[in-house]
N, C-alpha and C positions, 0 to 999 in steps of 0.2 A: 774215634779209633775204629778201624776196620778189622773185623775178626772173621777168619775163614772157618766155617763150621766143618768143612771137610778135613782140614788139618787138625782141628780140635778132636774129631772122632778118631783120627789116626795116631794121635799122640799117646804116650804111655800113661800120663796122669789124667787124660781126658778132661782137663780143665785149664782155664787160662785166667789168671788174675790180671787186673788192670788198675791203674791209678794215674790220673791226669787231671788237668783243669780245663774248664771251658770258659771262654770270654763271651758273655752275653751283654756287654755294656751298651751295644747299639740296639738292643731288643726293647721295643715299646710295648709295655703291658699296662693296660688300664690308663692310658694317656700319661704314663710316667716311664722313666728309665730306671727301674729299681736295682739293677745289677751293676753296682759301682765297683765291685771287686770280683775276681774270677771265682767260679764255682769249683770246689774240690770234689772230685768224683773218685770213688774206689769201688771195686766189686770183683765178682768172679762169674764166669760163664762155664757151665759144666755139661758134659754129655754123659748121661747115665743110661746105658743100654738103649740108646737112640732117643731118649727124652732129654732135650736141651733146656736147661734152666738158666735164667739170667737174674742175678741178685746184685743190686748196686745201692750205694749210699751216697747222697749228695749233701754237702755242707756248704752253706752260703749265707750271706748277709744281704738283706733287702734294705734299700734306702727309700723310704716312702713318706708321704705327707699324711698327717692326721685328717680324717674325714670331717672333723668338727672345727678344729682351730687352725688347720693348715700348716702346723709346725712340721718341719722335717725331722725324722728320727729313723733309727735302724731297728731291724728285727732279725735276730739270728734264727736260722731254720736248719733242720736236719730232716732229710726226706729219704725214706727207704723205698726201693722198688723191687718187686718180685714178678717175674714173667716166665711163662713157658714159651719157647720159640718153636714155631712151625715153619718148615720149609716147603710144605705141600703147595703146589701152584694153584690147586682148586680152592684153597683156603684164602688166597690173596684177596684183599679188599674186604674181608669179613671183619667184624669187630666183636670181640668177646673180651670181657674184663679179665685181666690176668694173662692174656695171650698176646703174642706179637707174631704177626705173619710176615716172615722175611721174604718169601717168594723166590729166594735164591740161596746159594750156598755161602753167602757172605752177609754179615750184618754190620751196620754202622751203629756203634753204641750211642752216638749223639741222637740218632733218629728215635731211640727209645727214651733216653734220659731227658732231653730238652723239652719235648711236649709234655712229659709227665710233670716236670718242674713248673712250667708255665701254667698248666691247667690247675695246679694246686695253689696258685697265688690268689689270695682273697681279693675281692673287689675293693673293699675299704678296710683301712686299719685305723685304730684309735691309739693316740699316744699314751693314754691311760684310760682305764675303764670308766672313770667318773669325769672325763673331760667335759667342760661346760661349753666349749666352742666359742664362737664369735657372736657379738651382739648383732642382731639383724638390722638394727637402725644405724648405729654409729661405727660398727665394725671392730670395736675394741675386744681384746682377748679377755674373756670372762674368767679365765683361770688365774690371771695376773691382777686384774683390776675389776672394780665394779663401776658401772656407768649409771647415769641418772635418767636414762631413757625410759619412757612409759612402756611398761611391759604388757599392760592390758590394752588390747585393741577392741574397739567397738565396731561392730558390723555397720557399715555405712547405711544399710537399710533400716537399722534401728537407732540411728543417730538422733532423730527427732524425739524418740521416747527417752533417751538419755537426758535430753534437755528438760523434759517434763519432770524427771526425777530430781534434777538440781533445784527446781523451784519449790 
């Protein structure tokens, strides 16, 4: 959504509320496409005596795979964003936490919201905190079944010593 900061400063309320959805279903994050449903965004941008603030809230559901057992599951997330907007051209390209440098009199809200959402996604998710994962030998899901695979591995360099212990 494109918002003109000039018209914002000239309006009586000096604020503009917004509510819309973003489709990121084609966005590849950590080798997955976690955005199966649109992201709901709402917020307000205000000009208070020349200081422009941007406050937004994004609500979305991620569809991800467990890092241990590879089962697909969903994670509901709510993310809040708070920024000060700068239109000074000499500030453009600088990075400061909590600041967004527009560089012009218009800002595209997606340019602020989408990177913030993507950067907040974790690299790995677990379906449950105590997920046992998959057996490294046979591949069975250890949350559902137990396997008879040997769990103790002997270092090949010490295999001859293990044979001595058997005797």
